[in-house]
C-alpha positions, 0 to 999 in steps of 0.5 A: 263117401256119399256125395251128391250132385242133384239139387242144393247148391251143387245145381244153384251155384254156377261155381260148383256147376263149373268145378263139376264140369271140369271134373268131368264129375257127371254122376255122384260116385265120379264126384266122390272118388275124385274128392277121396283121391284128393283127400288121399294126396293131400295126406301123402303130401303132408306125409312127405313134408312131415318126413323130409324137411318138416312142415314149418321149414318148407312152408318158410322156404315158400313163404321166403320165395314170396316175399323175394318176388314182393319186392321185386326179385325175378328168375335166379334173384328169387331163389337166391334172396329166398335162399339167404333169408332162410339161411338168416332165419329172418324173412321179411321185406325189409331184409329181402330188399337189402339181400336184392341190392346186393345181389344186383350190386 
């Protein structure tokens, strides 16, 4: 993968410099290897998602957890609220509030 670390935005942009430092990329070869590895990991993750629960279902589970947290669920409540919403196939804040209220009694 042809990349460079000399000149252009790579040298001028402070965030790019920090990223190179964090990666330990002192050569273009090292940067290219890290970029290729990240690409392979992303492809592997996508294949795993497709072969197991599916991207849509997995995304909805994650979204349900985020919604649960946004309405104040903590600890085990997060999984409990998210699980009910996913089971109902309705992931919304108002529903999450109702479920959380029921859990807390």
